Structure formats: structure tokens, C-alpha cells
C-alpha positions in Angstrom: 0.1 -0.1 -0.1 1.1 3.5 -0.9 0.4 4.8 2.6 2.6 2.0 4.4 5.5 2.9 2.2 5.1 6.5 3.3 4.8 5.7 7.0 8.0 3.4 6.7 10.0 6.2 5.0 9.3 8.7 8.1 11.9 8.9 10.7 11.3 6.5 14.1 11.4 9.6 15.9 8.3 11.4 14.1 6.2 7.9 13.2 4.2 7.8 16.3 2.5 10.9 15.4 1.7 9.9 12.0 0.6 6.3 13.1 -1.8 7.7 15.4 -3.2 10.2 13.1 -3.3 7.8 10.0 -5.1 4.9 12.1 -7.5 6.8 14.7 -8.1 10.2 13.4 -11.4 10.6 11.5 -12.4 13.9 10.2 -15.3 15.8 8.7 -19.1 15.1 8.8 -18.3 11.8 6.8 -15.9 10.7 9.5 -13.4 9.6 6.6 -9.8 8.6 7.3 -6.8 10.5 6.7 -4.3 9.7 3.9 -0.7 10.0 3.3 1.3 10.9 0.1 4.7 11.6 -0.5 5.8 15.1 -1.1 7.5 15.4 -4.7 9.0 12.3 -6.8 12.4 12.3 -4.9 13.4 11.0 -1.6 14.8 14.3 -0.2 13.3 14.9 3.2 11.4 11.8 3.1 12.1 11.1 6.8 10.7 14.2 8.0 7.9 15.4 5.8 4.8 14.1 4.2 1.5 15.4 2.6 -1.7 14.6 4.6 -5.0 14.3 2.3 -7.8 15.4 4.8 -11.5 15.3 3.7 -13.5 18.4 3.9 -16.7 19.0 2.3 -16.6 17.4 -0.9 -12.9 18.2 -1.2 -9.7 16.6 -0.4 -7.3 19.4 1.4 -3.6 18.5 0.9 -1.6 19.9 3.6 2.2 19.3 3.9 3.5 18.7 7.5 7.3 19.4 7.8 9.5 18.1 11.1 13.0 19.2 11.5 15.4 16.3 12.3 18.0 18.4 14.2 15.1 19.4 16.7 12.6 16.6 16.8 11.2 17.9 20.1 9.8 21.0 18.2 6.4 21.4 16.7 6.4 20.8 12.8 5.7 23.5 10.0 2.7 23.4 7.7 2.3 24.3 4.1 -1.4 24.5 3.3 -2.9 24.4 0.0 -5.0 27.5 0.3 -2.6 30.7 0.3 -5.3 32.8 2.2 -5.5 30.2 5.2 -3.4 31.2 8.2 -1.3 33.9 6.2 1.0 35.5 8.7 -0.8 34.7 11.6 0.2 36.3 14.8 1.5 34.3 17.9 -1.6 35.5 20.2 -4.0 34.2 17.6 -2.2 30.9 17.3 -2.0 30.4 21.2 -5.8 31.0 21.1 -6.8 28.9 18.3 -4.3 25.9 18.1 -2.9 25.6 21.4 -1.8 22.1 20.5 0.7 23.6 18.4 1.8 26.5 20.6 2.2 24.3 23.2 3.5 21.3 21.3 4.1 18.2 23.5 6.8 16.0 21.8 6.0 13.1 24.2 2.6 12.9 23.4 1.7 10.4 20.3 -1.7 12.0 19.8 0.0 15.5 19.7 -0.2 15.8 15.7 -3.8 14.5 15.8 -4.7 17.0 18.3 -3.0 19.9 16.1 -5.1 18.6 13.0 -8.3 18.8 14.6 -7.7 22.1 15.7 -6.3 23.4 12.4 -9.6 21.8 10.6 -12.0 23.8 13.1 -10.1 26.8 12.3 -10.3 26.4 8.4 -13.8 25.7 8.6 -14.3 29.1 10.6 -12.2 30.5 7.9 -14.5 29.2 4.9 -17.6 30.6 6.9 -15.8 34.0 7.1 -15.2 34.0 3.5 -18.8 33.1 2.9 -20.1 36.1 5.0 -17.8 38.7 3.3 -20.6 38.7 0.7 -23.5 39.0 2.8 -25.6 39.8 -0.2 -25.0 36.4 -2.0 -27.8 33.8 -2.0 -25.4 31.3 -0.5 -24.6 33.5 2.6 -28.0 34.1 3.2 -29.0 30.5 2.6 -26.7 29.5 5.3 -27.8 32.1 8.0 -31.6 30.9 7.5 -30.7 27.4 7.7 -29.1 28.1 10.9 -31.9 30.1 12.1 -34.6 27.5 12.0 -33.3 25.6 14.8 -33.6 22.4 12.9 -29.5 22.5 11.6 -26.7 23.7 14.0 -23.5 25.0 12.5 -21.5 21.6 13.7 -24.1 20.0 11.3 -22.7 22.0 8.0 -19.3 22.1 6.3 -18.6 25.3 4.2 -16.3 25.6 1.3 -16.0 29.0 -0.6 -13.9 29.2 -4.1 -14.4 32.2 -6.1 -18.1 32.9 -6.9 -19.1 29.4 -5.7 -20.0 28.0 -2.3 -20.9 24.4 -1.3 -22.6 22.9 1.9 -22.1 19.8 3.1 -24.9 18.9 5.5 -25.5 16.3 8.2 -29.1 15.2 8.1 -30.7 14.2 11.2 -31.8 10.4 10.5 -32.5 8.0 12.9 -30.5 4.8 12.0 -30.3 3.2 15.6 -32.8 0.3 14.9 -31.5 -0.5 11.3 -28.8 -2.9 12.2 -31.7 -5.0 13.6 -32.6 -5.8 9.9 -29.6 -7.7 9.2 -27.9 -10.8 10.6 -24.7 -9.4 11.0 -26.0 -6.6 13.1 -23.5 -3.9 14.2 -20.0 -6.1 14.5 -19.7 -5.9 11.0 -21.1 -2.4 10.3 -18.5 -0.6 12.7 -18.6 2.7 10.6 -21.1 5.6 11.6 -24.3 5.7 9.7 -24.8 9.1 8.2 -26.8 10.7 5.6 -25.1 13.8 4.2 -26.5 16.2 1.4 -24.1 18.3 -0.9 -25.8 21.5 -2.2 -23.7 23.8 -4.4 -24.5 27.6 -5.2 -25.4 28.9 -7.6 -26.6 25.9 -8.9 -28.4 24.8 -5.8 -30.9 22.8 -7.8 -28.4 20.0 -8.3 -28.3 18.6 -4.5 -26.9 15.3 -4.2 -27.5 12.8 -1.5 -24.4 10.6 0.1 -25.2 7.9 2.1 -22.9 5.6 4.2 -22.6 2.3 2.8 -25.0 0.8 5.4 -27.6 3.3 4.7 -27.1 2.6 1.1 -27.6 -1.1 1.9 -30.7 -0.6 3.7 -32.5 2.0 1.5 -31.1 1.6 -1.9 -30.9 4.4 -4.4 -32.8 7.3 -3.5 -33.9 10.1 -5.8 -34.1 13.5 -4.0 -37.1 15.6 -4.7 -36.5 18.5 -7.2 -35.3 21.6 -5.2 -37.1 24.5 -7.3 -34.6 27.6 -8.1 -37.1 29.7 -5.5 -36.7 27.2 -2.9 -34.7 27.6 0.1 -32.5 25.3 2.3 -34.4 25.6 5.5 -37.4 24.1 3.7 -35.5 21.8 1.9 -33.3 19.9 4.6 -36.2 19.1 6.8 -38.3 17.9 3.7 -35.5 15.4 2.7 -34.7 14.5 6.3 -38.5 13.4 6.6 -38.4 11.3 3.4 -35.2 9.4 4.5 -36.9 9.0 8.1 -40.2 7.7 6.5 -38.4 5.3 4.5 -36.5 3.8 7.4 -39.5 3.5 9.5 -41.3 1.5 6.3 -38.4 -0.7 6.5 -38.8 -1.2 10.6 -42.7 -1.9 9.8 -42.1 -4.4 7.0 -39.5 -6.2 9.2 -42.3 -6.2 12.1 -44.7 -8.1 9.4 -41.5 -10.3 8.4 -41.0 -11.4 11.8 -44.7 -12.0 12.7 -44.9 -14.1 9.7 -41.8 -16.3 10.7 -43.1 -16.6 14.3 -46.6 -17.8 13.3 -44.9 -20.5 10.9 -42.5 -21.5 13.7 -45.2 -21.6 16.6 -47.8 -23.7 14.1 -44.9 -26.1 13.0 -42.6 -26.1 16.1 -41.9 -29.8 15.9 -40.8 -29.5 11.8 -38.3 -26.7 12.6 -34.6 -27.4 11.8 -33.4 -23.6 12.0 -34.4 -20.2 11.8 -33.4 -16.8 12.2 -34.8 -13.4 11.7 -35.2 -13.6 7.9 -35.5 -17.2 7.1 -36.6 -20.7 8.6 -36.0 -24.3 7.3 -38.7 -26.9 8.3 -38.7 -30.9 7.7 -41.8 -32.3 6.6 -43.3 -35.7 5.4 -46.0 -36.3 2.9 -47.2 -39.6 1.8 -44.0 -41.2 2.5 -42.1 -38.3 0.8 -39.6 -36.4 3.2 -38.7 -32.8 2.2 -37.5 -29.5 3.6 -39.1 -26.2 3.1 -36.8 -23.3 3.2 -38.5 -19.8 3.7 -36.3 -16.7 3.0 -37.9 -13.3 3.6 -36.0 -10.4 2.2 -35.7 -6.8 3.3 -38.3 -5.8 0.7 -41.2 -7.9 2.2 -44.1 -7.4 1.8 -43.6 -5.9 -1.2 -41.5 -8.8 -2.5 -42.9 -12.2 -1.4 -40.8 -14.7 0.3 -38.6 -17.1 -1.6 -40.0 -20.8 -1.2 -37.6 -23.7 -1.5 -38.6 -27.1 -1.5 -35.7 -29.7 -1.2 -35.6 -33.4 -1.3 -34.1 -35.4 1.4 -33.3 -38.5 -0.2 -33.5 -37.7 -4.0 -30.5 -36.5 -5.5 -28.9 -35.5 -9.0 -25.0 -35.9 -9.3 -24.6 -36.5 -5.5 -26.6 -32.8 -4.9 -30.0 -32.8 -3.4 -32.6 -31.8 -5.7 -34.7 -28.6 -5.2 -37.3 -26.6 -6.8 -37.9 -22.7 -6.1 -41.3 -21.5 -5.8 -41.2 -17.9 -6.9 -45.0 -16.9 -6.5 -46.9 -17.7 -3.4 -50.2 -16.8 -2.3 -50.6 -15.9 1.3 -54.3 -16.6 1.5 -53.8 -20.0 0.3 -50.4 -20.8 1.6 -50.7 -24.7 2.9 -52.8 -25.6 -0.2 -50.6 -24.1 -2.5 -47.4 -25.8 -0.8 -49.2 -29.0 -0.8 -49.8 -29.1 -4.5 -46.3 -28.0 -5.2 -44.9 -30.8 -3.0 -47.0 -33.3 -5.0 -45.8 -32.1 -8.3 -42.3 -32.0 -6.6 -42.3 -35.6 -5.5 -43.5 -36.8 -8.8 -40.4 -34.9 -10.5 -38.0 -36.6 -8.0 -39.5 -39.8 -8.6 -39.4 -39.5 -12.4 -43.3 -39.7 -12.7 -43.1 -36.8 -14.8 -40.3 -35.2 -16.8 -38.2 -33.1 -14.1 -37.6 -30.1 -16.2 -38.4 -27.7 -13.5 -36.1 -29.7 -11.2 -32.5 -28.3 -10.5 -29.3 -29.7 -8.3 -27.4 -27.5 -6.3 -24.5 -27.1 -8.8 -23.6 -23.8 -10.0 
């Protein structure tokens, strides 16, 4: 990995700072990891300098960090990719706003993490100041109005201004606390923060983008945002999109309740036949007219819009050493047992060769 190569080139004296920063620091509303890059194509100064790639808004900030090998206990110097940021700050300003840099503790492996956190906060304040310098702009108005509605706080927005364009990355207040219940893997395999972000750019605010965490994307799928009219305002649009997402999440939870109810009914009714079950499926062993078969019921997250997938599997009949099975794609809820009995009789005859077994498959891929 490129990052591992950069890390190995750093002098062991400075490496703990970078290791903690690279492995532990998560920045921005998206809580993304920091990346590392080499400075230039040669190896001059490789042991003492590197470039940080920091997530901010929809951008990647590239800040160079330069240590001095002759005075390793000193704080590093920084070179920013924005010439207007911290241009000749005075000492009092740094002491107040970047105390971890002004009072650098070379014995603390988190020292660089602390400095970067403080610099990012200062960079955000710098961008807001640039936005407010043109207090008659549409973006400046939208930002002030959005904060004034009490629904969104300053901590929920990242601002980036470049020339006459501005963009806002906004955290939407969606309730994801119960979503991991919908999946067998729960939260252990979903360590990331489940966030919903919206990116809005000015002057083209009608092209809002929704940015969902991987887990939310898995749950909700692709979502088309409602059109934001040119005359619309963020203070109305943000709550509307938030309500849309929360409504979809609630629909998933309601459907999950129906799914669990159906499985519970089947498990209670056929308790003696249950081989195994979980929150999304059940396997039951039955016998009918001396024919032993397994009914596999798999209920997806889109139930009841999409019906359960039912699979009949013979206990004794096989093809090339694999159990024979038949998938039933359309099962009427109002006549469940009669439908299954009818399909099992057909399946039994197919397995025994009474009728051509065109619809019978084996487990081979």
C-alpha cells in the first residue's frame, strides 16, 4: 500500500505521530480516514516531511507537514494548499486557536492529531468568514437562514468557498439506531457511522446530491431526491429530505415487523418441524405420503412488496450427488398451505421420475 510505504519512510522519531493520526483520526461529517502522500517524486526529506490528504466538504485538502530532524522536539511546520488560510498569523492568534501547536508536547503520540483537529476547525471558520464577506449572496443568505430555523446547527454543516461558488455539506438528522436489527450481521460488521449527508452547491443549488454511508445505502438503496426549485430555500428543503429518509427507514422497520410476525406464526404452528431459523429465514422438515422434504423460507428486506422465496428440497433424491430442489417464486398468502401441498405433490413426482423433471434443479452452480 502507498500509505504503508510513506509511513515506513518517516523517521522513527516522528512515526508515532503519523501512526496515531493515520489509524485513529476521522475527520469531517463523513468521518473519513486521513490519507498520506509523498511530497514530490524524490526522497529528499522523506524522513521528515509528508503530505496529509484530509476530507472536508466534498474536497480533499492537501496539507504538507514538515518536521526538523535537528530539533525533533519542536512542533512541525505546515504548508497549506490555500494561500489565504493562516497567512502570517500572529502568536497570540495561534495560542488561542491552535493551542496544541503553540504548546507542542513532543512526548504525546496524539500531538499531531490534536493539532490537525484544531486546524480543521479553524479552516472551517475561515471558510465561513469568506462566505459572510459577501453578505448579499444567495449562499450567505441560505446559510444564515438554515442555522436560524433551529433544525440544523453549525456543527452539522461544512462550508467551502472558491471564487463565486460555494458548497455546503449538510448532515441530515436521520434515526438509524434500529436499522442494524434488520440484518443478521448486526453492528459488529458495520463499525462505521451511519450518516446521511447532502451536498448543495451555489449558484446551482437545484443539483443537490445525497451521500449515504455504505450501510444506509444497503438499507435504503438508491434514493432520488425531490426537485429543489430555484425559488426554494434550504431551511425548507433540508427538513423535507430528512423526513423523506426517516419515513423510508420507518417503512423498513414496519415491514421487518411483518416479516418477523410471519416467521413467528410458522415456527409456532410447525414447532416440531423446525430445523433452524433466524430473523429472515426458516427451514422446516416435513413428510407427506412417505415423501420427506425440507421447506426453506427466505424473507427479504423488501417484504411484503416482494414475496418470500420458498424452496422445496428433497431429503433422499439427488442429482450427481446434490439434493434436488425447486424454487417457488410466487406464493399466495391467502392459500399458503394448499399451495405448498400442491407444489410438493408435483415436486415429489418429479423427483421420482413420474413426470419429466424439467423444473427440478440440483445444487450445482
